[in-house]
Short mmCIF file of the C-alpha atoms (twelve columns), coordinates in Angstrom:
data_MODEL
# 
_entry.id   MODEL 
# 
loop_
_atom_site.group_PDB 
_atom_site.id 
_atom_site.type_symbol 
_atom_site.label_atom_id 
_atom_site.label_alt_id 
_atom_site.label_comp_id 
_atom_site.label_asym_id 
_atom_site.label_seq_id 
_atom_site.Cartn_x 
_atom_site.Cartn_y 
_atom_site.Cartn_z 
_atom_site.pdbx_PDB_model_num 
ATOM 1   C CA . UNK A 1   -107.743 -77.811 -177.536 1 
ATOM 2   C CA . UNK A 2   -111.231 -77.670 -177.832 1 
ATOM 3   C CA . UNK A 3   -112.978 -78.720 -181.131 1 
ATOM 4   C CA . UNK A 4   -115.915 -76.176 -182.150 1 
ATOM 5   C CA . UNK A 5   -119.008 -77.905 -183.767 1 
ATOM 6   C CA . UNK A 6   -120.166 -75.852 -186.294 1 
ATOM 7   C CA . UNK A 7   -123.836 -74.860 -186.030 1 
ATOM 8   C CA . UNK A 8   -126.282 -76.763 -187.645 1 
ATOM 9   C CA . UNK A 9   -127.618 -75.886 -190.969 1 
ATOM 10  C CA . UNK A 10  -131.084 -74.003 -190.940 1 
ATOM 11  C CA . UNK A 11  -133.927 -75.521 -192.333 1 
ATOM 12  C CA . UNK A 12  -135.490 -74.429 -195.541 1 
ATOM 13  C CA . UNK A 13  -137.790 -72.608 -193.780 1 
ATOM 14  C CA . UNK A 14  -135.263 -70.695 -191.238 1 
ATOM 15  C CA . UNK A 15  -133.358 -69.800 -194.016 1 
ATOM 16  C CA . UNK A 16  -137.021 -68.457 -195.698 1 
ATOM 17  C CA . UNK A 17  -137.469 -66.309 -192.121 1 
ATOM 18  C CA . UNK A 18  -134.008 -64.672 -192.357 1 
ATOM 19  C CA . UNK A 19  -134.018 -63.941 -195.644 1 
ATOM 20  C CA . UNK A 20  -137.646 -62.043 -195.805 1 
ATOM 21  C CA . UNK A 21  -136.710 -60.734 -192.756 1 
ATOM 22  C CA . UNK A 22  -136.195 -56.988 -194.903 1 
ATOM 23  C CA . UNK A 23  -139.805 -57.303 -196.507 1 
ATOM 24  C CA . UNK A 24  -141.141 -58.970 -193.372 1 
ATOM 25  C CA . UNK A 25  -140.192 -55.658 -190.972 1 
ATOM 26  C CA . UNK A 26  -141.158 -52.983 -193.363 1 
ATOM 27  C CA . UNK A 27  -144.651 -54.553 -193.507 1 
ATOM 28  C CA . UNK A 28  -145.284 -55.595 -190.425 1 
ATOM 29  C CA . UNK A 29  -144.024 -52.666 -188.421 1 
ATOM 30  C CA . UNK A 30  -145.409 -50.675 -190.926 1 
ATOM 31  C CA . UNK A 31  -148.942 -52.280 -189.915 1 
ATOM 32  C CA . UNK A 32  -148.316 -51.922 -186.279 1 
ATOM 33  C CA . UNK A 33  -147.711 -48.789 -186.600 1 
ATOM 34  C CA . UNK A 34  -150.884 -47.989 -188.626 1 
ATOM 35  C CA . UNK A 35  -153.417 -50.214 -186.433 1 
ATOM 36  C CA . UNK A 36  -152.344 -49.633 -183.085 1 
ATOM 37  C CA . UNK A 37  -155.710 -48.983 -181.180 1 
ATOM 38  C CA . UNK A 38  -157.361 -47.868 -184.359 1 
ATOM 39  C CA . UNK A 39  -160.461 -48.113 -186.155 1 
ATOM 40  C CA . UNK A 40  -160.319 -49.720 -190.009 1 
ATOM 41  C CA . UNK A 41  -161.367 -46.153 -191.119 1 
ATOM 42  C CA . UNK A 42  -160.554 -44.652 -194.655 1 
ATOM 43  C CA . UNK A 43  -157.521 -43.232 -193.368 1 
ATOM 44  C CA . UNK A 44  -156.254 -46.501 -192.022 1 
ATOM 45  C CA . UNK A 45  -156.912 -48.046 -195.272 1 
ATOM 46  C CA . UNK A 46  -155.440 -45.552 -196.928 1 
ATOM 47  C CA . UNK A 47  -152.321 -45.793 -195.274 1 
ATOM 48  C CA . UNK A 48  -152.451 -49.304 -195.640 1 
ATOM 49  C CA . UNK A 49  -152.872 -49.173 -198.889 1 
ATOM 50  C CA . UNK A 50  -149.209 -47.372 -199.425 1 
ATOM 51  C CA . UNK A 51  -147.626 -49.278 -197.159 1 
ATOM 52  C CA . UNK A 52  -148.599 -52.127 -199.635 1 
ATOM 53  C CA . UNK A 53  -147.791 -50.176 -202.910 1 
ATOM 54  C CA . UNK A 54  -144.586 -49.124 -201.058 1 
ATOM 55  C CA . UNK A 55  -143.804 -52.710 -200.057 1 
ATOM 56  C CA . UNK A 56  -143.937 -53.686 -203.998 1 
ATOM 57  C CA . UNK A 57  -147.036 -55.666 -203.536 1 
ATOM 58  C CA . UNK A 58  -148.338 -53.304 -206.751 1 
ATOM 59  C CA . UNK A 59  -151.540 -51.015 -207.071 1 
ATOM 60  C CA . UNK A 60  -153.802 -53.413 -208.005 1 
ATOM 61  C CA . UNK A 61  -152.819 -56.295 -205.520 1 
ATOM 62  C CA . UNK A 62  -152.903 -53.209 -202.766 1 
ATOM 63  C CA . UNK A 63  -155.872 -52.189 -203.354 1 
ATOM 64  C CA . UNK A 64  -157.126 -55.628 -204.123 1 
ATOM 65  C CA . UNK A 65  -156.489 -56.345 -200.115 1 
ATOM 66  C CA . UNK A 66  -157.728 -52.922 -198.364 1 
ATOM 67  C CA . UNK A 67  -161.347 -53.909 -200.490 1 
ATOM 68  C CA . UNK A 68  -161.358 -56.851 -199.179 1 
ATOM 69  C CA . UNK A 69  -160.570 -55.734 -195.541 1 
ATOM 70  C CA . UNK A 70  -163.020 -52.970 -196.170 1 
ATOM 71  C CA . UNK A 71  -166.067 -55.643 -196.714 1 
ATOM 72  C CA . UNK A 72  -165.900 -57.568 -193.308 1 
ATOM 73  C CA . UNK A 73  -164.573 -54.517 -191.000 1 
ATOM 74  C CA . UNK A 74  -164.711 -51.285 -191.794 1 
ATOM 75  C CA . UNK A 75  -165.563 -49.033 -188.896 1 
ATOM 76  C CA . UNK A 76  -164.562 -51.664 -186.836 1 
ATOM 77  C CA . UNK A 77  -161.543 -51.657 -184.555 1 
ATOM 78  C CA . UNK A 78  -159.174 -54.059 -186.001 1 
ATOM 79  C CA . UNK A 79  -155.433 -55.090 -184.325 1 
ATOM 80  C CA . UNK A 80  -152.473 -55.654 -186.379 1 
ATOM 81  C CA . UNK A 81  -151.987 -59.158 -185.918 1 
ATOM 82  C CA . UNK A 82  -155.543 -59.578 -187.818 1 
ATOM 83  C CA . UNK A 83  -154.544 -57.516 -190.673 1 
ATOM 84  C CA . UNK A 84  -151.475 -59.674 -191.341 1 
ATOM 85  C CA . UNK A 85  -153.207 -62.453 -191.233 1 
ATOM 86  C CA . UNK A 86  -156.178 -60.995 -193.593 1 
ATOM 87  C CA . UNK A 87  -153.007 -59.791 -196.058 1 
ATOM 88  C CA . UNK A 88  -151.568 -63.347 -195.743 1 
ATOM 89  C CA . UNK A 89  -154.917 -64.854 -196.853 1 
ATOM 90  C CA . UNK A 90  -154.945 -62.589 -199.827 1 
ATOM 91  C CA . UNK A 91  -151.366 -62.772 -200.558 1 
ATOM 92  C CA . UNK A 92  -151.567 -66.695 -201.218 1 
ATOM 93  C CA . UNK A 93  -154.673 -66.398 -202.676 1 
ATOM 94  C CA . UNK A 94  -152.764 -64.813 -205.674 1 
ATOM 95  C CA . UNK A 95  -150.030 -67.255 -205.590 1 
ATOM 96  C CA . UNK A 96  -151.372 -70.626 -205.199 1 
ATOM 97  C CA . UNK A 97  -152.422 -70.831 -208.930 1 
ATOM 98  C CA . UNK A 98  -148.832 -70.358 -209.466 1 
ATOM 99  C CA . UNK A 99  -146.479 -72.307 -207.457 1 
ATOM 100 C CA . UNK A 100 -146.258 -75.016 -209.697 1 
ATOM 101 C CA . UNK A 101 -143.195 -77.105 -209.550 1 
ATOM 102 C CA . UNK A 102 -141.359 -77.627 -213.083 1 
ATOM 103 C CA . UNK A 103 -142.216 -80.635 -215.008 1 
ATOM 104 C CA . UNK A 104 -139.649 -81.997 -217.180 1 
ATOM 105 C CA . UNK A 105 -141.783 -83.956 -219.102 1 
ATOM 106 C CA . UNK A 106 -140.161 -87.786 -219.577 1 
ATOM 107 C CA . UNK A 107 -140.886 -88.191 -223.023 1 
ATOM 108 C CA . UNK A 108 -138.575 -85.305 -223.729 1 
ATOM 109 C CA . UNK A 109 -135.320 -86.383 -224.827 1 
ATOM 110 C CA . UNK A 110 -133.164 -84.003 -223.937 1 
ATOM 111 C CA . UNK A 111 -135.722 -81.604 -222.379 1 
ATOM 112 C CA . UNK A 112 -134.681 -78.325 -223.774 1 
ATOM 113 C CA . UNK A 113 -134.630 -75.134 -221.062 1 
ATOM 114 C CA . UNK A 114 -133.706 -72.168 -222.663 1 
ATOM 115 C CA . UNK A 115 -132.592 -69.667 -219.595 1 
ATOM 116 C CA . UNK A 116 -132.982 -65.907 -219.771 1 
ATOM 117 C CA . UNK A 117 -132.669 -62.756 -217.943 1 
ATOM 118 C CA . UNK A 118 -130.820 -59.747 -217.438 1 
ATOM 119 C CA . UNK A 119 -127.359 -59.742 -216.290 1 
ATOM 120 C CA . UNK A 120 -126.734 -60.111 -212.931 1 
ATOM 121 C CA . UNK A 121 -130.166 -61.395 -212.135 1 
ATOM 122 C CA . UNK A 122 -128.610 -64.577 -210.702 1 
ATOM 123 C CA . UNK A 123 -128.952 -66.702 -214.382 1 
ATOM 124 C CA . UNK A 124 -126.397 -68.479 -214.727 1 
ATOM 125 C CA . UNK A 125 -125.731 -69.559 -210.315 1 
ATOM 126 C CA . UNK A 126 -129.809 -70.479 -210.630 1 
ATOM 127 C CA . UNK A 127 -128.321 -72.802 -214.198 1 
ATOM 128 C CA . UNK A 128 -125.850 -74.115 -211.779 1 
ATOM 129 C CA . UNK A 129 -128.128 -74.723 -208.820 1 
ATOM 130 C CA . UNK A 130 -130.882 -76.733 -211.045 1 
ATOM 131 C CA . UNK A 131 -128.319 -78.558 -212.733 1 
ATOM 132 C CA . UNK A 132 -127.304 -79.926 -209.122 1 
ATOM 133 C CA . UNK A 133 -131.121 -80.617 -208.490 1 
ATOM 134 C CA . UNK A 134 -131.699 -82.460 -211.461 1 
ATOM 135 C CA . UNK A 135 -128.821 -84.555 -211.406 1 
ATOM 136 C CA . UNK A 136 -129.903 -85.899 -207.716 1 
ATOM 137 C CA . UNK A 137 -133.039 -86.531 -208.985 1 
ATOM 138 C CA . UNK A 138 -130.858 -89.163 -211.659 1 
ATOM 139 C CA . UNK A 139 -131.021 -86.870 -214.413 1 
ATOM 140 C CA . UNK A 140 -128.127 -86.447 -217.005 1 
ATOM 141 C CA . UNK A 141 -127.412 -82.489 -217.905 1 
ATOM 142 C CA . UNK A 142 -125.866 -80.690 -220.151 1 
ATOM 143 C CA . UNK A 143 -125.189 -76.838 -220.153 1 
ATOM 144 C CA . UNK A 144 -124.409 -74.393 -222.986 1 
ATOM 145 C CA . UNK A 145 -122.663 -70.985 -222.683 1 
ATOM 146 C CA . UNK A 146 -124.911 -69.205 -224.941 1 
ATOM 147 C CA . UNK A 147 -123.810 -65.745 -223.150 1 
ATOM 148 C CA . UNK A 148 -121.751 -65.603 -225.239 1 
ATOM 149 C CA . UNK A 149 -120.988 -61.299 -225.135 1 
ATOM 150 C CA . UNK A 150 -119.567 -61.937 -221.789 1 
ATOM 151 C CA . UNK A 151 -116.223 -63.873 -221.163 1 
ATOM 152 C CA . UNK A 152 -117.309 -64.251 -217.374 1 
ATOM 153 C CA . UNK A 153 -120.842 -65.764 -218.087 1 
ATOM 154 C CA . UNK A 154 -118.736 -68.402 -220.129 1 
ATOM 155 C CA . UNK A 155 -116.271 -69.034 -217.283 1 
ATOM 156 C CA . UNK A 156 -118.632 -68.812 -214.533 1 
ATOM 157 C CA . UNK A 157 -120.885 -71.844 -216.727 1 
ATOM 158 C CA . UNK A 158 -117.746 -73.971 -217.036 1 
ATOM 159 C CA . UNK A 159 -117.243 -73.824 -213.413 1 
ATOM 160 C CA . UNK A 160 -120.706 -74.716 -212.599 1 
ATOM 161 C CA . UNK A 161 -120.147 -77.518 -215.223 1 
ATOM 162 C CA . UNK A 162 -117.440 -78.455 -213.246 1 
ATOM 163 C CA . UNK A 163 -118.677 -78.433 -210.095 1 
ATOM 164 C CA . UNK A 164 -121.640 -80.419 -211.225 1 
ATOM 165 C CA . UNK A 165 -119.597 -82.680 -213.165 1 
ATOM 166 C CA . UNK A 166 -121.509 -82.038 -216.379 1 
ATOM 167 C CA . UNK A 167 -120.545 -81.255 -219.664 1 
ATOM 168 C CA . UNK A 168 -120.377 -77.619 -221.075 1 
ATOM 169 C CA . UNK A 169 -120.657 -76.583 -224.673 1 
ATOM 170 C CA . UNK A 170 -118.785 -73.640 -224.684 1 
ATOM 171 C CA . UNK A 171 -117.464 -71.593 -227.942 1 
ATOM 172 C CA . UNK A 172 -115.106 -68.133 -227.674 1 
ATOM 173 C CA . UNK A 173 -116.630 -64.607 -226.897 1 
ATOM 174 C CA . UNK A 174 -118.545 -63.487 -229.470 1 
ATOM 175 C CA . UNK A 175 -119.108 -66.409 -230.751 1 
ATOM 176 C CA . UNK A 176 -123.276 -67.113 -233.041 1 
ATOM 177 C CA . UNK A 177 -125.314 -68.203 -229.925 1 
ATOM 178 C CA . UNK A 178 -127.631 -69.775 -232.067 1 
ATOM 179 C CA . UNK A 179 -124.747 -71.985 -233.575 1 
ATOM 180 C CA . UNK A 180 -124.119 -72.646 -230.099 1 
ATOM 181 C CA . UNK A 181 -127.237 -73.946 -229.164 1 
ATOM 182 C CA . UNK A 182 -127.913 -75.797 -232.300 1 
ATOM 183 C CA . UNK A 183 -124.576 -77.784 -231.221 1 
ATOM 184 C CA . UNK A 184 -125.306 -78.099 -228.158 1 
ATOM 185 C CA . UNK A 185 -129.005 -79.496 -228.538 1 
ATOM 186 C CA . UNK A 186 -126.870 -82.080 -231.241 1 
ATOM 187 C CA . UNK A 187 -124.070 -83.050 -228.425 1 
ATOM 188 C CA . UNK A 188 -127.302 -83.804 -225.983 1 
ATOM 189 C CA . UNK A 189 -128.990 -86.031 -228.437 1 
ATOM 190 C CA . UNK A 190 -125.940 -88.256 -229.585 1 
ATOM 191 C CA . UNK A 191 -124.621 -88.301 -225.401 1 
ATOM 192 C CA . UNK A 192 -128.451 -89.458 -224.337 1 
ATOM 193 C CA . UNK A 193 -128.969 -86.370 -222.353 1 
ATOM 194 C CA . UNK A 194 -131.926 -85.638 -220.215 1 
ATOM 195 C CA . UNK A 195 -131.780 -82.078 -219.766 1 
ATOM 196 C CA . UNK A 196 -130.156 -79.576 -221.503 1 
ATOM 197 C CA . UNK A 197 -129.919 -75.975 -220.310 1 
ATOM 198 C CA . UNK A 198 -129.436 -73.156 -222.672 1 
ATOM 199 C CA . UNK A 199 -127.783 -69.764 -221.308 1 
ATOM 200 C CA . UNK A 200 -128.326 -66.385 -222.852 1 
ATOM 201 C CA . UNK A 201 -126.990 -62.840 -222.768 1 
ATOM 202 C CA . UNK A 202 -129.291 -60.561 -221.234 1 
ATOM 203 C CA . UNK A 203 -128.624 -56.841 -222.069 1 
ATOM 204 C CA . UNK A 204 -131.911 -55.010 -222.031 1 
ATOM 205 C CA . UNK A 205 -129.713 -51.596 -223.237 1 
ATOM 206 C CA . UNK A 206 -130.785 -52.448 -226.780 1 
ATOM 207 C CA . UNK A 207 -134.120 -54.219 -226.342 1 
ATOM 208 C CA . UNK A 208 -134.800 -54.771 -230.253 1 
ATOM 209 C CA . UNK A 209 -131.077 -56.579 -230.457 1 
ATOM 210 C CA . UNK A 210 -131.812 -58.623 -227.504 1 
ATOM 211 C CA . UNK A 211 -134.693 -59.699 -228.923 1 
ATOM 212 C CA . UNK A 212 -133.424 -60.775 -232.654 1 
ATOM 213 C CA . UNK A 213 -130.989 -62.741 -231.154 1 
ATOM 214 C CA . UNK A 214 -133.687 -64.799 -228.979 1 
ATOM 215 C CA . UNK A 215 -135.851 -64.904 -231.771 1 
ATOM 216 C CA . UNK A 216 -133.161 -66.162 -233.584 1 
ATOM 217 C CA . UNK A 217 -131.711 -68.497 -230.735 1 
ATOM 218 C CA . UNK A 218 -135.792 -69.993 -230.989 1 
ATOM 219 C CA . UNK A 219 -136.195 -70.316 -234.548 1 
ATOM 220 C CA . UNK A 220 -132.520 -72.762 -234.891 1 
ATOM 221 C CA . UNK A 221 -133.884 -74.774 -231.557 1 
ATOM 222 C CA . UNK A 222 -137.271 -75.134 -233.197 1 
ATOM 223 C CA . UNK A 223 -135.061 -76.881 -236.464 1 
ATOM 224 C CA . UNK A 224 -133.883 -79.481 -234.366 1 
ATOM 225 C CA . UNK A 225 -136.775 -79.905 -232.119 1 
ATOM 226 C CA . UNK A 226 -140.324 -77.781 -233.095 1 
ATOM 227 C CA . UNK A 227 -141.880 -78.819 -229.484 1 
ATOM 228 C CA . UNK A 228 -138.733 -77.220 -228.015 1 
ATOM 229 C CA . UNK A 229 -137.628 -75.357 -226.465 1 
ATOM 230 C CA . UNK A 230 -139.618 -76.963 -223.655 1 
ATOM 231 C CA . UNK A 231 -139.074 -74.783 -221.115 1 
ATOM 232 C CA . UNK A 232 -138.376 -71.409 -221.080 1 
ATOM 233 C CA . UNK A 233 -137.457 -69.667 -217.437 1 
ATOM 234 C CA . UNK A 234 -136.686 -66.645 -216.547 1 
ATOM 235 C CA . UNK A 235 -134.644 -65.334 -213.541 1 
ATOM 236 C CA . UNK A 236 -135.777 -62.269 -211.957 1 
ATOM 237 C CA . UNK A 237 -133.560 -60.704 -209.081 1 
ATOM 238 C CA . UNK A 238 -135.906 -59.269 -206.472 1 
ATOM 239 C CA . UNK A 239 -133.691 -56.363 -205.311 1 
ATOM 240 C CA . UNK A 240 -134.863 -54.701 -208.601 1 
ATOM 241 C CA . UNK A 241 -138.290 -54.430 -207.668 1 
ATOM 242 C CA . UNK A 242 -140.715 -52.860 -209.570 1 
ATOM 243 C CA . UNK A 243 -138.006 -53.368 -212.686 1 
ATOM 244 C CA . UNK A 244 -139.043 -56.603 -212.191 1 
ATOM 245 C CA . UNK A 245 -142.094 -56.543 -213.830 1 
ATOM 246 C CA . UNK A 246 -140.427 -54.296 -216.610 1 
ATOM 247 C CA . UNK A 247 -138.037 -57.371 -217.438 1 
ATOM 248 C CA . UNK A 248 -140.942 -60.378 -217.328 1 
ATOM 249 C CA . UNK A 249 -142.916 -57.849 -220.066 1 
ATOM 250 C CA . UNK A 250 -139.221 -57.446 -222.314 1 
ATOM 251 C CA . UNK A 251 -138.321 -61.253 -222.468 1 
ATOM 252 C CA . UNK A 252 -142.262 -62.428 -222.995 1 
ATOM 253 C CA . UNK A 253 -142.071 -59.921 -225.772 1 
ATOM 254 C CA . UNK A 254 -138.453 -61.804 -226.605 1 
ATOM 255 C CA . UNK A 255 -139.810 -65.452 -225.862 1 
ATOM 256 C CA . UNK A 256 -142.713 -67.779 -224.889 1 
ATOM 257 C CA . UNK A 257 -141.502 -67.752 -220.918 1 
ATOM 258 C CA . UNK A 258 -143.058 -70.659 -219.373 1 
ATOM 259 C CA . UNK A 259 -142.236 -69.958 -216.118 1 
ATOM 260 C CA . UNK A 260 -140.165 -67.765 -213.243 1 
ATOM 261 C CA . UNK A 261 -137.451 -68.027 -210.781 1 
ATOM 262 C CA . UNK A 262 -137.151 -65.213 -208.453 1 
ATOM 263 C CA . UNK A 263 -133.141 -64.702 -206.670 1 
ATOM 264 C CA . UNK A 264 -131.918 -62.730 -204.056 1 
ATOM 265 C CA . UNK A 265 -135.090 -62.371 -201.839 1 
ATOM 266 C CA . UNK A 266 -132.510 -62.027 -198.648 1 
ATOM 267 C CA . UNK A 267 -131.370 -58.809 -200.025 1 
ATOM 268 C CA . UNK A 268 -134.229 -56.718 -200.370 1 
ATOM 269 C CA . UNK A 269 -136.970 -55.171 -198.860 1 
ATOM 270 C CA . UNK A 270 -139.109 -55.417 -202.330 1 
ATOM 271 C CA . UNK A 271 -140.125 -59.172 -201.716 1 
ATOM 272 C CA . UNK A 272 -143.536 -57.960 -202.115 1 
ATOM 273 C CA . UNK A 273 -142.849 -57.609 -205.831 1 
ATOM 274 C CA . UNK A 274 -143.284 -61.432 -206.653 1 
ATOM 275 C CA . UNK A 275 -146.964 -60.902 -205.560 1 
ATOM 276 C CA . UNK A 276 -147.009 -58.191 -208.315 1 
ATOM 277 C CA . UNK A 277 -145.847 -60.404 -210.691 1 
ATOM 278 C CA . UNK A 278 -147.732 -63.515 -210.187 1 
ATOM 279 C CA . UNK A 279 -150.913 -60.903 -210.272 1 
ATOM 280 C CA . UNK A 280 -149.806 -59.143 -213.322 1 
ATOM 281 C CA . UNK A 281 -148.586 -62.166 -215.191 1 
ATOM 282 C CA . UNK A 282 -149.910 -65.551 -214.498 1 
ATOM 283 C CA . UNK A 283 -146.949 -67.470 -215.052 1 
ATOM 284 C CA . UNK A 284 -146.092 -70.521 -213.084 1 
ATOM 285 C CA . UNK A 285 -143.563 -69.719 -210.211 1 
ATOM 286 C CA . UNK A 286 -141.059 -72.678 -209.959 1 
ATOM 287 C CA . UNK A 287 -138.467 -71.763 -207.106 1 
ATOM 288 C CA . UNK A 288 -137.396 -68.400 -205.356 1 
ATOM 289 C CA . UNK A 289 -133.658 -68.046 -204.093 1 
ATOM 290 C CA . UNK A 290 -132.877 -66.816 -200.735 1 
ATOM 291 C CA . UNK A 291 -129.013 -67.265 -200.551 1 
ATOM 292 C CA . UNK A 292 -125.971 -68.386 -202.607 1 
ATOM 293 C CA . UNK A 293 -125.484 -72.010 -202.074 1 
ATOM 294 C CA . UNK A 294 -127.181 -75.049 -203.810 1 
ATOM 295 C CA . UNK A 295 -129.728 -75.302 -200.895 1 
ATOM 296 C CA . UNK A 296 -130.956 -72.233 -201.186 1 
ATOM 297 C CA . UNK A 297 -132.673 -72.296 -204.173 1 
ATOM 298 C CA . UNK A 298 -136.109 -74.171 -203.285 1 
ATOM 299 C CA . UNK A 299 -139.513 -75.412 -204.916 1 
ATOM 300 C CA . UNK A 300 -141.983 -71.926 -204.321 1 
ATOM 301 C CA . UNK A 301 -144.588 -72.898 -201.514 1 
ATOM 302 C CA . UNK A 302 -147.476 -70.456 -201.662 1 
ATOM 303 C CA . UNK A 303 -148.382 -70.410 -197.801 1 
ATOM 304 C CA . UNK A 304 -145.230 -70.655 -196.574 1 
ATOM 305 C CA . UNK A 305 -144.137 -67.488 -198.606 1 
ATOM 306 C CA . UNK A 306 -147.327 -65.610 -197.449 1 
ATOM 307 C CA . UNK A 307 -147.047 -65.709 -194.212 1 
ATOM 308 C CA . UNK A 308 -143.354 -65.283 -193.539 1 
ATOM 309 C CA . UNK A 309 -143.460 -61.871 -196.056 1 
ATOM 310 C CA . UNK A 310 -146.306 -60.680 -193.534 1 
ATOM 311 C CA . UNK A 311 -144.063 -61.849 -190.630 1 
ATOM 312 C CA . UNK A 312 -146.628 -64.660 -189.178 1 
ATOM 313 C CA . UNK A 313 -144.715 -67.681 -187.566 1 
ATOM 314 C CA . UNK A 314 -144.913 -71.214 -189.872 1 
ATOM 315 C CA . UNK A 315 -148.144 -73.175 -189.275 1 
# 
């Protein structure tokens, strides 16, 4: 009987390349169609701007890219590869200032992280993946199931806690989320925990209710520690495209969001929305996700992402 050797696990670069394939194909094939033996004129610039907007880079970014191309190459022949390289440079210039790792700050114990985002964005899964990474770095971690409106959210967080051997503070469905956060901070302090991650509900149907609840949770957290939450991380789902920008606006109003994590880049041709978010909000992008496994959430690298997005090979 022949034993089958499992295929070697792809590197992060390989997974990122695969994950961005739909976004990359849409952009690179579109650029190829526009710039086959053509000069950079008003018509091709307009077609390129439309393509970039349709790829969810946003109007501001798309216009800036086209303006910068026009300055140097207007009325000259330009190849698709040159357009891709120029686009990668422009995107990287936008993303580099916001590509920043999450700083846990050893002076804070516990470092309290408030996790926000709409239901279905991958927030609870992201909490589990972050917990694993923190624990691999030698940190002790506690989770708090603050999305008390959904039994599934509580159960999912408990599964991640068991998988990571991290304690989970949870109450009954419908319990007061702010009270649960208060209890979690007390427990984390008593147990000398390094990092406490507090999940929250993410219902946008009634925006005012969401804001009131988050404001209450933050008030209660600050009673325990006036400097907390030390990080408020917004998890965005790339597949929602421009809706991710609306979500970011709502959560920035409801909570003082300190950084972004974008998930599900492997399930969409809308990867450009990450660039639009970076340009609009100037918030740190701490990590991106291109799959379901623990290793598929990685620190954000601006240059790597930019080249992948437009279909250029890794340098």
